[in-house]
Gaussian input, Z-matrix of N, CA and C with variables (Angstrom, degrees):
# hf/3-21g

backbone

0 1
 N
 C     1     B1
 C     2     B2     1     A1
 N     3     B3     2     A2     1     D1
 C     4     B4     3     A3     2     D2
 C     5     B5     4     A4     3     D3
 N     6     B6     5     A5     4     D4
 C     7     B7     6     A6     5     D5
 C     8     B8     7     A7     6     D6
 N     9     B9     8     A8     7     D7
 C    10    B10     9     A9     8     D8
 C    11    B11    10    A10     9     D9
 N    12    B12    11    A11    10    D10
 C    13    B13    12    A12    11    D11
 C    14    B14    13    A13    12    D12
 N    15    B15    14    A14    13    D13
 C    16    B16    15    A15    14    D14
 C    17    B17    16    A16    15    D15
 N    18    B18    17    A17    16    D16
 C    19    B19    18    A18    17    D17
 C    20    B20    19    A19    18    D18
 N    21    B21    20    A20    19    D19
 C    22    B22    21    A21    20    D20
 C    23    B23    22    A22    21    D21
 N    24    B24    23    A23    22    D22
 C    25    B25    24    A24    23    D23
 C    26    B26    25    A25    24    D24
 N    27    B27    26    A26    25    D25
 C    28    B28    27    A27    26    D26
 C    29    B29    28    A28    27    D27
 N    30    B30    29    A29    28    D28
 C    31    B31    30    A30    29    D29
 C    32    B32    31    A31    30    D30
 N    33    B33    32    A32    31    D31
 C    34    B34    33    A33    32    D32
 C    35    B35    34    A34    33    D33
 N    36    B36    35    A35    34    D34
 C    37    B37    36    A36    35    D35
 C    38    B38    37    A37    36    D36
 N    39    B39    38    A38    37    D37
 C    40    B40    39    A39    38    D38
 C    41    B41    40    A40    39    D39
 N    42    B42    41    A41    40    D40
 C    43    B43    42    A42    41    D41
 C    44    B44    43    A43    42    D42
 N    45    B45    44    A44    43    D43
 C    46    B46    45    A45    44    D44
 C    47    B47    46    A46    45    D45
 N    48    B48    47    A47    46    D46
 C    49    B49    48    A48    47    D47
 C    50    B50    49    A49    48    D48
 N    51    B51    50    A50    49    D49
 C    52    B52    51    A51    50    D50
 C    53    B53    52    A52    51    D51
 N    54    B54    53    A53    52    D52
 C    55    B55    54    A54    53    D53
 C    56    B56    55    A55    54    D54
 N    57    B57    56    A56    55    D55
 C    58    B58    57    A57    56    D56
 C    59    B59    58    A58    57    D57
 N    60    B60    59    A59    58    D58
 C    61    B61    60    A60    59    D59
 C    62    B62    61    A61    60    D60
 N    63    B63    62    A62    61    D61
 C    64    B64    63    A63    62    D62
 C    65    B65    64    A64    63    D63
 N    66    B66    65    A65    64    D64
 C    67    B67    66    A66    65    D65
 C    68    B68    67    A67    66    D66
 N    69    B69    68    A68    67    D67
 C    70    B70    69    A69    68    D68
 C    71    B71    70    A70    69    D69
 N    72    B72    71    A71    70    D70
 C    73    B73    72    A72    71    D71
 C    74    B74    73    A73    72    D72
 N    75    B75    74    A74    73    D73
 C    76    B76    75    A75    74    D74
 C    77    B77    76    A76    75    D75
 N    78    B78    77    A77    76    D76
 C    79    B79    78    A78    77    D77
 C    80    B80    79    A79    78    D78
 N    81    B81    80    A80    79    D79
 C    82    B82    81    A81    80    D80
 C    83    B83    82    A82    81    D81
 N    84    B84    83    A83    82    D82
 C    85    B85    84    A84    83    D83
 C    86    B86    85    A85    84    D84
 N    87    B87    86    A86    85    D85
 C    88    B88    87    A87    86    D86
 C    89    B89    88    A88    87    D87
 N    90    B90    89    A89    88    D88
 C    91    B91    90    A90    89    D89
 C    92    B92    91    A91    90    D90
 N    93    B93    92    A92    91    D91
 C    94    B94    93    A93    92    D92
 C    95    B95    94    A94    93    D93
 N    96    B96    95    A95    94    D94
 C    97    B97    96    A96    95    D95
 C    98    B98    97    A97    96    D96
 N    99    B99    98    A98    97    D97
 C   100   B100    99    A99    98    D98
 C   101   B101   100   A100    99    D99
 N   102   B102   101   A101   100   D100
 C   103   B103   102   A102   101   D101
 C   104   B104   103   A103   102   D102
 N   105   B105   104   A104   103   D103
 C   106   B106   105   A105   104   D104
 C   107   B107   106   A106   105   D105
 N   108   B108   107   A107   106   D106
 C   109   B109   108   A108   107   D107
 C   110   B110   109   A109   108   D108
 N   111   B111   110   A110   109   D109
 C   112   B112   111   A111   110   D110
 C   113   B113   112   A112   111   D111
 N   114   B114   113   A113   112   D112
 C   115   B115   114   A114   113   D113
 C   116   B116   115   A115   114   D114
 N   117   B117   116   A116   115   D115
 C   118   B118   117   A117   116   D116
 C   119   B119   118   A118   117   D117
 N   120   B120   119   A119   118   D118
 C   121   B121   120   A120   119   D119
 C   122   B122   121   A121   120   D120
 N   123   B123   122   A122   121   D121
 C   124   B124   123   A123   122   D122
 C   125   B125   124   A124   123   D123
 N   126   B126   125   A125   124   D124
 C   127   B127   126   A126   125   D125
 C   128   B128   127   A127   126   D126
 N   129   B129   128   A128   127   D127
 C   130   B130   129   A129   128   D128
 C   131   B131   130   A130   129   D129
 N   132   B132   131   A131   130   D130
 C   133   B133   132   A132   131   D131
 C   134   B134   133   A133   132   D132
 N   135   B135   134   A134   133   D133
 C   136   B136   135   A135   134   D134
 C   137   B137   136   A136   135   D135
 N   138   B138   137   A137   136   D136
 C   139   B139   138   A138   137   D137
 C   140   B140   139   A139   138   D138
 N   141   B141   140   A140   139   D139
 C   142   B142   141   A141   140   D140
 C   143   B143   142   A142   141   D141
 N   144   B144   143   A143   142   D142
 C   145   B145   144   A144   143   D143
 C   146   B146   145   A145   144   D144
 N   147   B147   146   A146   145   D145
 C   148   B148   147   A147   146   D146
 C   149   B149   148   A148   147   D147
 N   150   B150   149   A149   148   D148
 C   151   B151   150   A150   149   D149
 C   152   B152   151   A151   150   D150
 N   153   B153   152   A152   151   D151
 C   154   B154   153   A153   152   D152
 C   155   B155   154   A154   153   D153
 N   156   B156   155   A155   154   D154
 C   157   B157   156   A156   155   D155
 C   158   B158   157   A157   156   D156
 N   159   B159   158   A158   157   D157
 C   160   B160   159   A159   158   D158
 C   161   B161   160   A160   159   D159
 N   162   B162   161   A161   160   D160
 C   163   B163   162   A162   161   D161
 C   164   B164   163   A163   162   D162
 N   165   B165   164   A164   163   D163
 C   166   B166   165   A165   164   D164
 C   167   B167   166   A166   165   D165
 N   168   B168   167   A167   166   D166
 C   169   B169   168   A168   167   D167
 C   170   B170   169   A169   168   D168
 N   171   B171   170   A170   169   D169
 C   172   B172   171   A171   170   D170
 C   173   B173   172   A172   171   D171
 N   174   B174   173   A173   172   D172
 C   175   B175   174   A174   173   D173
 C   176   B176   175   A175   174   D174
 N   177   B177   176   A176   175   D175
 C   178   B178   177   A177   176   D176
 C   179   B179   178   A178   177   D177
 N   180   B180   179   A179   178   D178
 C   181   B181   180   A180   179   D179
 C   182   B182   181   A181   180   D180
 N   183   B183   182   A182   181   D181
 C   184   B184   183   A183   182   D182
 C   185   B185   184   A184   183   D183
 N   186   B186   185   A185   184   D184
 C   187   B187   186   A186   185   D185
 C   188   B188   187   A187   186   D186
 N   189   B189   188   A188   187   D187
 C   190   B190   189   A189   188   D188
 C   191   B191   190   A190   189   D189
 N   192   B192   191   A191   190   D190
 C   193   B193   192   A192   191   D191
 C   194   B194   193   A193   192   D192
 N   195   B195   194   A194   193   D193
 C   196   B196   195   A195   194   D194
 C   197   B197   196   A196   195   D195
 N   198   B198   197   A197   196   D196
 C   199   B199   198   A198   197   D197
 C   200   B200   199   A199   198   D198
 N   201   B201   200   A200   199   D199
 C   202   B202   201   A201   200   D200
 C   203   B203   202   A202   201   D201
 N   204   B204   203   A203   202   D202
 C   205   B205   204   A204   203   D203
 C   206   B206   205   A205   204   D204
 N   207   B207   206   A206   205   D205
 C   208   B208   207   A207   206   D206
 C   209   B209   208   A208   207   D207
 N   210   B210   209   A209   208   D208
 C   211   B211   210   A210   209   D209
 C   212   B212   211   A211   210   D210
 N   213   B213   212   A212   211   D211
 C   214   B214   213   A213   212   D212
 C   215   B215   214   A214   213   D213
 N   216   B216   215   A215   214   D214
 C   217   B217   216   A216   215   D215
 C   218   B218   217   A217   216   D216
 N   219   B219   218   A218   217   D217
 C   220   B220   219   A219   218   D218
 C   221   B221   220   A220   219   D219
 N   222   B222   221   A221   220   D220
 C   223   B223   222   A222   221   D221
 C   224   B224   223   A223   222   D222
 N   225   B225   224   A224   223   D223
 C   226   B226   225   A225   224   D224
 C   227   B227   226   A226   225   D225
 N   228   B228   227   A227   226   D226
 C   229   B229   228   A228   227   D227
 C   230   B230   229   A229   228   D228
 N   231   B231   230   A230   229   D229
 C   232   B232   231   A231   230   D230
 C   233   B233   232   A232   231   D231
 N   234   B234   233   A233   232   D232
 C   235   B235   234   A234   233   D233
 C   236   B236   235   A235   234   D234
 N   237   B237   236   A236   235   D235
 C   238   B238   237   A237   236   D236
 C   239   B239   238   A238   237   D237
 N   240   B240   239   A239   238   D238
 C   241   B241   240   A240   239   D239
 C   242   B242   241   A241   240   D240
 N   243   B243   242   A242   241   D241
 C   244   B244   243   A243   242   D242
 C   245   B245   244   A244   243   D243
 N   246   B246   245   A245   244   D244
 C   247   B247   246   A246   245   D245
 C   248   B248   247   A247   246   D246
 N   249   B249   248   A248   247   D247
 C   250   B250   249   A249   248   D248
 C   251   B251   250   A250   249   D249
 N   252   B252   251   A251   250   D250
 C   253   B253   252   A252   251   D251
 C   254   B254   253   A253   252   D252
 N   255   B255   254   A254   253   D253
 C   256   B256   255   A255   254   D254
 C   257   B257   256   A256   255   D255
 N   258   B258   257   A257   256   D256
 C   259   B259   258   A258   257   D257
 C   260   B260   259   A259   258   D258
 N   261   B261   260   A260   259   D259
 C   262   B262   261   A261   260   D260
 C   263   B263   262   A262   261   D261
 N   264   B264   263   A263   262   D262
 C   265   B265   264   A264   263   D263
 C   266   B266   265   A265   264   D264
 N   267   B267   266   A266   265   D265
 C   268   B268   267   A267   266   D266
 C   269   B269   268   A268   267   D267
 N   270   B270   269   A269   268   D268
 C   271   B271   270   A270   269   D269
 C   272   B272   271   A271   270   D270
 N   273   B273   272   A272   271   D271
 C   274   B274   273   A273   272   D272
 C   275   B275   274   A274   273   D273
 N   276   B276   275   A275   274   D274
 C   277   B277   276   A276   275   D275
 C   278   B278   277   A277   276   D276
 N   279   B279   278   A278   277   D277
 C   280   B280   279   A279   278   D278
 C   281   B281   280   A280   279   D279
 N   282   B282   281   A281   280   D280
 C   283   B283   282   A282   281   D281
 C   284   B284   283   A283   282   D282
 N   285   B285   284   A284   283   D283
 C   286   B286   285   A285   284   D284
 C   287   B287   286   A286   285   D285
 N   288   B288   287   A287   286   D286
 C   289   B289   288   A288   287   D287
 C   290   B290   289   A289   288   D288
 N   291   B291   290   A290   289   D289
 C   292   B292   291   A291   290   D290
 C   293   B293   292   A292   291   D291
 N   294   B294   293   A293   292   D292
 C   295   B295   294   A294   293   D293
 C   296   B296   295   A295   294   D294
 N   297   B297   296   A296   295   D295
 C   298   B298   297   A297   296   D296
 C   299   B299   298   A298   297   D297
 N   300   B300   299   A299   298   D298
 C   301   B301   300   A300   299   D299
 C   302   B302   301   A301   300   D300
 N   303   B303   302   A302   301   D301
 C   304   B304   303   A303   302   D302
 C   305   B305   304   A304   303   D303
 N   306   B306   305   A305   304   D304
 C   307   B307   306   A306   305   D305
 C   308   B308   307   A307   306   D306
 N   309   B309   308   A308   307   D307
 C   310   B310   309   A309   308   D308
 C   311   B311   310   A310   309   D309
 N   312   B312   311   A311   310   D310
 C   313   B313   312   A312   311   D311
 C   314   B314   313   A313   312   D312

   B1=1.4845
   B2=1.5970
   B3=1.2174
   B4=1.4555
   B5=1.5321
   B6=1.3285
   B7=1.4256
   B8=1.5517
   B9=1.2737
   B10=1.3716
   B11=1.4961
   B12=1.3983
   B13=1.4798
   B14=1.5475
   B15=1.2556
   B16=1.4976
   B17=1.4612
   B18=1.3046
   B19=1.4411
   B20=1.4771
   B21=1.3068
   B22=1.4082
   B23=1.4682
   B24=1.2968
   B25=1.4255
   B26=1.5629
   B27=1.3439
   B28=1.4342
   B29=1.5244
   B30=1.2530
   B31=1.4816
   B32=1.5397
   B33=1.3159
   B34=1.4492
   B35=1.5032
   B36=1.4045
   B37=1.4291
   B38=1.5594
   B39=1.3010
   B40=1.4963
   B41=1.6392
   B42=1.2165
   B43=1.5055
   B44=1.6552
   B45=1.2528
   B46=1.5793
   B47=1.5281
   B48=1.2818
   B49=1.5089
   B50=1.5291
   B51=1.3380
   B52=1.4264
   B53=1.5680
   B54=1.2573
   B55=1.5027
   B56=1.4873
   B57=1.3071
   B58=1.4013
   B59=1.4971
   B60=1.3395
   B61=1.4864
   B62=1.5603
   B63=1.3484
   B64=1.4406
   B65=1.6087
   B66=1.3456
   B67=1.4973
   B68=1.5538
   B69=1.3255
   B70=1.4091
   B71=1.5686
   B72=1.2807
   B73=1.4199
   B74=1.4896
   B75=1.2953
   B76=1.5056
   B77=1.5670
   B78=1.3307
   B79=1.4975
   B80=1.5543
   B81=1.3023
   B82=1.4338
   B83=1.5609
   B84=1.2400
   B85=1.4762
   B86=1.5147
   B87=1.2420
   B88=1.4666
   B89=1.5182
   B90=1.2213
   B91=1.5322
   B92=1.4689
   B93=1.4097
   B94=1.3807
   B95=1.5524
   B96=1.2976
   B97=1.3743
   B98=1.5911
   B99=1.2778
   B100=1.4933
   B101=1.5100
   B102=1.2508
   B103=1.4095
   B104=1.5169
   B105=1.4008
   B106=1.3415
   B107=1.5406
   B108=1.3893
   B109=1.4792
   B110=1.5438
   B111=1.4327
   B112=1.4059
   B113=1.4866
   B114=1.3936
   B115=1.4633
   B116=1.5028
   B117=1.3707
   B118=1.5315
   B119=1.5611
   B120=1.3459
   B121=1.4401
   B122=1.5065
   B123=1.4074
   B124=1.3792
   B125=1.6036
   B126=1.3118
   B127=1.4555
   B128=1.4912
   B129=1.3968
   B130=1.3900
   B131=1.5668
   B132=1.3305
   B133=1.4692
   B134=1.4816
   B135=1.3893
   B136=1.4179
   B137=1.4843
   B138=1.3371
   B139=1.4510
   B140=1.4882
   B141=1.3599
   B142=1.5570
   B143=1.5316
   B144=1.3516
   B145=1.4280
   B146=1.4826
   B147=1.4048
   B148=1.4804
   B149=1.5516
   B150=1.3717
   B151=1.4655
   B152=1.5815
   B153=1.3689
   B154=1.3841
   B155=1.4890
   B156=1.2978
   B157=1.4610
   B158=1.5697
   B159=1.4031
   B160=1.5270
   B161=1.5454
   B162=1.3541
   B163=1.5675
   B164=1.5116
   B165=1.3646
   B166=1.4114
   B167=1.5058
   B168=1.3939
   B169=1.4422
   B170=1.5460
   B171=1.2702
   B172=1.4532
   B173=1.5031
   B174=1.4594
   B175=1.3605
   B176=1.4879
   B177=1.3264
   B178=1.3882
   B179=1.5992
   B180=1.3453
   B181=1.4645
   B182=1.4921
   B183=1.2885
   B184=1.5174
   B185=1.4780
   B186=1.3523
   B187=1.4603
   B188=1.4934
   B189=1.4367
   B190=1.4623
   B191=1.5819
   B192=1.2925
   B193=1.4915
   B194=1.5013
   B195=1.2706
   B196=1.5108
   B197=1.4813
   B198=1.3975
   B199=1.3664
   B200=1.6704
   B201=1.2167
   B202=1.5355
   B203=1.4805
   B204=1.2580
   B205=1.5201
   B206=1.4945
   B207=1.3390
   B208=1.4726
   B209=1.5861
   B210=1.2866
   B211=1.4283
   B212=1.5186
   B213=1.3693
   B214=1.3267
   B215=1.5806
   B216=1.2348
   B217=1.5414
   B218=1.5538
   B219=1.3352
   B220=1.3747
   B221=1.5522
   B222=1.3234
   B223=1.5077
   B224=1.5642
   B225=1.3381
   B226=1.4777
   B227=1.5487
   B228=1.3804
   B229=1.4590
   B230=1.5653
   B231=1.3831
   B232=1.4976
   B233=1.5424
   B234=1.2806
   B235=1.3928
   B236=1.5314
   B237=1.3233
   B238=1.4386
   B239=1.4793
   B240=1.3632
   B241=1.5681
   B242=1.4835
   B243=1.3427
   B244=1.5217
   B245=1.5349
   B246=1.3244
   B247=1.4359
   B248=1.5113
   B249=1.3403
   B250=1.4667
   B251=1.6059
   B252=1.3071
   B253=1.4978
   B254=1.5012
   B255=1.3554
   B256=1.4996
   B257=1.6241
   B258=1.3799
   B259=1.4592
   B260=1.6129
   B261=1.2965
   B262=1.4269
   B263=1.5771
   B264=1.2863
   B265=1.5504
   B266=1.5593
   B267=1.3692
   B268=1.4505
   B269=1.5891
   B270=1.3617
   B271=1.5934
   B272=1.5180
   B273=1.3119
   B274=1.4410
   B275=1.5332
   B276=1.3318
   B277=1.4865
   B278=1.5697
   B279=1.3134
   B280=1.4836
   B281=1.5374
   B282=1.2690
   B283=1.4552
   B284=1.4926
   B285=1.2968
   B286=1.5820
   B287=1.5188
   B288=1.3385
   B289=1.3798
   B290=1.5966
   B291=1.3777
   B292=1.4801
   B293=1.4732
   B294=1.3886
   B295=1.4567
   B296=1.4740
   B297=1.3045
   B298=1.4099
   B299=1.4886
   B300=1.3698
   B301=1.4715
   B302=1.4713
   B303=1.3073
   B304=1.4226
   B305=1.5363
   B306=1.3962
   B307=1.4163
   B308=1.4626
   B309=1.3508
   B310=1.4986
   B311=1.4413
   B312=1.3330
   B313=1.4242
   B314=1.5197
   A1=104.47
   A2=115.74
   A3=127.60
   A4=107.21
   A5=115.32
   A6=116.39
   A7=111.51
   A8=116.27
   A9=120.70
   A10=109.19
   A11=112.95
   A12=118.40
   A13=109.22
   A14=121.14
   A15=123.28
   A16=112.48
   A17=117.22
   A18=118.60
   A19=112.79
   A20=115.42
   A21=120.84
   A22=113.66
   A23=115.78
   A24=119.63
   A25=106.66
   A26=111.80
   A27=116.97
   A28=115.30
   A29=117.21
   A30=122.99
   A31=109.07
   A32=122.02
   A33=120.98
   A34=105.98
   A35=114.82
   A36=120.10
   A37=108.21
   A38=108.97
   A39=116.78
   A40=109.98
   A41=113.37
   A42=117.17
   A43=101.91
   A44=109.05
   A45=114.64
   A46=105.09
   A47=114.85
   A48=123.88
   A49=105.99
   A50=120.08
   A51=126.89
   A52=104.79
   A53=115.45
   A54=120.60
   A55=113.88
   A56=116.85
   A57=118.39
   A58=119.28
   A59=111.22
   A60=114.10
   A61=111.87
   A62=112.20
   A63=120.03
   A64=111.12
   A65=115.64
   A66=113.85
   A67=105.90
   A68=113.77
   A69=119.09
   A70=113.37
   A71=116.64
   A72=120.44
   A73=112.22
   A74=122.80
   A75=124.91
   A76=100.26
   A77=115.38
   A78=122.00
   A79=104.21
   A80=113.10
   A81=126.01
   A82=105.03
   A83=122.53
   A84=125.75
   A85=106.03
   A86=114.51
   A87=116.10
   A88=112.00
   A89=114.83
   A90=120.18
   A91=109.91
   A92=115.78
   A93=122.45
   A94=104.25
   A95=120.11
   A96=122.21
   A97=107.73
   A98=113.75
   A99=120.83
   A100=112.67
   A101=120.24
   A102=125.81
   A103=109.66
   A104=116.63
   A105=123.51
   A106=111.53
   A107=114.59
   A108=123.20
   A109=113.43
   A110=116.91
   A111=118.01
   A112=107.64
   A113=115.58
   A114=120.66
   A115=108.85
   A116=110.02
   A117=117.63
   A118=103.95
   A119=111.98
   A120=118.41
   A121=103.92
   A122=116.15
   A123=119.29
   A124=109.66
   A125=116.54
   A126=124.58
   A127=112.40
   A128=118.55
   A129=120.31
   A130=111.07
   A131=117.41
   A132=117.38
   A133=112.08
   A134=116.59
   A135=119.04
   A136=117.89
   A137=116.16
   A138=118.39
   A139=111.55
   A140=112.87
   A141=118.30
   A142=105.88
   A143=110.30
   A144=119.31
   A145=114.47
   A146=114.70
   A147=114.67
   A148=112.73
   A149=116.74
   A150=118.63
   A151=110.62
   A152=114.70
   A153=116.28
   A154=114.54
   A155=113.98
   A156=119.59
   A157=111.71
   A158=110.15
   A159=113.25
   A160=115.49
   A161=110.91
   A162=113.89
   A163=108.91
   A164=116.73
   A165=120.06
   A166=107.22
   A167=110.75
   A168=121.99
   A169=112.23
   A170=119.01
   A171=118.65
   A172=112.52
   A173=119.26
   A174=122.31
   A175=108.66
   A176=119.38
   A177=125.38
   A178=106.73
   A179=113.38
   A180=121.88
   A181=113.77
   A182=115.00
   A183=122.17
   A184=105.74
   A185=109.44
   A186=114.63
   A187=105.87
   A188=112.08
   A189=116.16
   A190=113.45
   A191=114.59
   A192=116.57
   A193=115.12
   A194=118.60
   A195=118.49
   A196=110.64
   A197=118.82
   A198=120.45
   A199=106.33
   A200=117.38
   A201=118.96
   A202=108.10
   A203=115.18
   A204=120.72
   A205=112.31
   A206=113.09
   A207=118.69
   A208=107.26
   A209=112.97
   A210=119.10
   A211=109.29
   A212=121.08
   A213=126.63
   A214=109.52
   A215=113.82
   A216=113.27
   A217=110.94
   A218=115.92
   A219=123.12
   A220=110.36
   A221=116.98
   A222=119.05
   A223=106.81
   A224=120.52
   A225=118.49
   A226=111.43
   A227=114.32
   A228=116.38
   A229=111.95
   A230=116.33
   A231=114.43
   A232=106.33
   A233=125.28
   A234=123.16
   A235=113.06
   A236=117.11
   A237=121.28
   A238=114.09
   A239=108.68
   A240=112.94
   A241=115.93
   A242=112.00
   A243=117.81
   A244=107.56
   A245=115.41
   A246=118.58
   A247=115.01
   A248=113.70
   A249=122.78
   A250=107.49
   A251=113.23
   A252=119.02
   A253=112.18
   A254=108.86
   A255=117.78
   A256=107.73
   A257=114.38
   A258=118.31
   A259=106.83
   A260=117.79
   A261=121.67
   A262=111.27
   A263=113.72
   A264=118.45
   A265=108.12
   A266=113.22
   A267=119.83
   A268=108.72
   A269=106.15
   A270=112.96
   A271=109.86
   A272=114.09
   A273=121.35
   A274=113.74
   A275=113.26
   A276=121.05
   A277=108.58
   A278=116.36
   A279=120.99
   A280=109.07
   A281=114.69
   A282=120.91
   A283=108.57
   A284=122.15
   A285=119.75
   A286=107.88
   A287=120.67
   A288=117.64
   A289=111.80
   A290=115.49
   A291=114.93
   A292=111.09
   A293=115.67
   A294=123.89
   A295=115.59
   A296=116.17
   A297=123.81
   A298=111.48
   A299=113.04
   A300=118.88
   A301=112.14
   A302=120.29
   A303=122.59
   A304=106.96
   A305=112.62
   A306=118.00
   A307=120.63
   A308=108.35
   A309=118.54
   A310=117.40
   A311=120.71
   A312=116.69
   A313=109.76
   D1=117.53
   D2=179.55
   D3=68.16
   D4=164.73
   D5=-176.90
   D6=-90.17
   D7=144.75
   D8=-177.15
   D9=-125.04
   D10=93.24
   D11=-170.77
   D12=-96.13
   D13=7.99
   D14=177.29
   D15=-108.16
   D16=142.82
   D17=172.53
   D18=-90.70
   D19=119.06
   D20=173.06
   D21=-98.59
   D22=145.77
   D23=179.58
   D24=-71.12
   D25=153.16
   D26=-173.80
   D27=-60.60
   D28=-21.13
   D29=-176.88
   D30=-88.50
   D31=-0.92
   D32=177.10
   D33=-74.61
   D34=137.22
   D35=170.68
   D36=-96.25
   D37=137.69
   D38=178.94
   D39=-109.63
   D40=145.40
   D41=-177.88
   D42=-136.18
   D43=139.12
   D44=170.05
   D45=-100.90
   D46=121.32
   D47=178.34
   D48=-97.08
   D49=143.15
   D50=171.70
   D51=-109.15
   D52=114.31
   D53=-179.06
   D54=-78.59
   D55=174.28
   D56=179.19
   D57=-56.37
   D58=-33.00
   D59=179.07
   D60=-95.27
   D61=26.06
   D62=168.80
   D63=69.26
   D64=7.79
   D65=172.97
   D66=-82.59
   D67=157.37
   D68=178.07
   D69=-107.26
   D70=146.35
   D71=-179.80
   D72=-133.30
   D73=121.77
   D74=-177.36
   D75=-79.45
   D76=134.41
   D77=-179.14
   D78=-132.93
   D79=150.45
   D80=172.38
   D81=-95.57
   D82=136.65
   D83=175.41
   D84=-76.55
   D85=119.61
   D86=173.19
   D87=-81.37
   D88=-50.60
   D89=179.10
   D90=-164.74
   D91=160.14
   D92=165.87
   D93=-113.35
   D94=129.71
   D95=-171.60
   D96=-139.37
   D97=165.12
   D98=178.27
   D99=-102.57
   D100=140.43
   D101=169.84
   D102=-146.65
   D103=131.20
   D104=173.49
   D105=53.89
   D106=34.30
   D107=172.47
   D108=83.67
   D109=4.22
   D110=176.93
   D111=-120.42
   D112=163.36
   D113=176.29
   D114=-96.29
   D115=144.17
   D116=-178.46
   D117=-138.40
   D118=158.88
   D119=-174.65
   D120=-129.37
   D121=138.45
   D122=177.43
   D123=-114.82
   D124=127.97
   D125=-170.41
   D126=-118.84
   D127=133.59
   D128=177.08
   D129=-113.30
   D130=115.15
   D131=179.51
   D132=-59.03
   D133=142.67
   D134=178.39
   D135=-99.86
   D136=-7.06
   D137=170.08
   D138=-151.04
   D139=170.47
   D140=178.39
   D141=86.14
   D142=-177.29
   D143=-173.05
   D144=-65.41
   D145=-27.97
   D146=177.54
   D147=-63.35
   D148=-36.83
   D149=-175.52
   D150=-76.49
   D151=-29.45
   D152=174.19
   D153=-62.77
   D154=-33.77
   D155=-175.71
   D156=-90.15
   D157=1.69
   D158=-179.34
   D159=61.86
   D160=21.77
   D161=-177.16
   D162=-69.89
   D163=139.83
   D164=173.94
   D165=-113.36
   D166=137.29
   D167=177.87
   D168=-88.44
   D169=125.51
   D170=174.11
   D171=-112.57
   D172=130.17
   D173=-178.08
   D174=-134.60
   D175=157.65
   D176=165.48
   D177=-69.76
   D178=138.26
   D179=-177.95
   D180=-122.74
   D181=130.96
   D182=171.79
   D183=-145.98
   D184=173.32
   D185=174.61
   D186=-130.60
   D187=144.01
   D188=176.36
   D189=-77.95
   D190=-176.37
   D191=179.84
   D192=-54.43
   D193=-27.54
   D194=-177.74
   D195=-93.68
   D196=1.03
   D197=171.70
   D198=91.60
   D199=13.74
   D200=176.56
   D201=-82.56
   D202=136.05
   D203=176.01
   D204=-62.27
   D205=141.68
   D206=177.08
   D207=-133.65
   D208=120.82
   D209=-175.66
   D210=-104.83
   D211=135.83
   D212=-178.38
   D213=-126.56
   D214=147.94
   D215=174.50
   D216=-71.70
   D217=149.43
   D218=172.02
   D219=-78.24
   D220=123.19
   D221=-159.59
   D222=-83.69
   D223=-40.10
   D224=-168.21
   D225=-119.23
   D226=154.57
   D227=175.62
   D228=-60.41
   D229=-36.30
   D230=-178.14
   D231=-68.35
   D232=-42.91
   D233=176.78
   D234=-59.13
   D235=-39.47
   D236=177.68
   D237=-61.26
   D238=-41.41
   D239=176.54
   D240=-60.40
   D241=-40.25
   D242=-179.29
   D243=-65.70
   D244=-43.51
   D245=179.39
   D246=-62.82
   D247=-47.86
   D248=-178.29
   D249=-58.69
   D250=-46.29
   D251=176.00
   D252=-51.01
   D253=-53.07
   D254=-172.48
   D255=-63.83
   D256=-37.94
   D257=-177.29
   D258=-69.95
   D259=-42.97
   D260=176.01
   D261=-54.52
   D262=-47.81
   D263=177.74
   D264=-55.81
   D265=-46.06
   D266=-178.40
   D267=-56.79
   D268=-46.81
   D269=-176.34
   D270=-59.48
   D271=-43.37
   D272=-179.79
   D273=-54.73
   D274=-33.98
   D275=-176.75
   D276=-83.27
   D277=-9.79
   D278=179.80
   D279=-114.10
   D280=165.80
   D281=171.11
   D282=-87.22
   D283=97.58
   D284=-175.03
   D285=-61.15
   D286=-37.38
   D287=-176.62
   D288=-64.26
   D289=-26.23
   D290=175.96
   D291=-67.51
   D292=-37.87
   D293=-179.42
   D294=-62.01
   D295=-46.12
   D296=-179.97
   D297=-78.77
   D298=-45.80
   D299=178.35
   D300=78.99
   D301=154.69
   D302=179.40
   D303=-84.73
   D304=131.96
   D305=176.53
   D306=-63.61
   D307=-35.13
   D308=172.95
   D309=-86.72
   D310=87.97
   D311=179.69
   D312=-108.10

């Protein structure tokens, strides 16, 4: 589904997100991190407009009894601020350029 012109390392986790308009976006999992005592996940789309803008999707993350990931929307602006700040701090501790990689290799 969709063209994948980037080489991801084998340990990259991929997720297919279904957006509000029922379109699907392939995303690579950047990280799962904790903020305010809950787990969240940061996703980077691999194609489409979202990837060109470098937009990162943040969701609440949990696992069901079988260990399958379950993503939930962040409900409030306050919660989103906390999560975005925590993600920014995580990013600061990483090399963001290494994550995104240079397109022209």
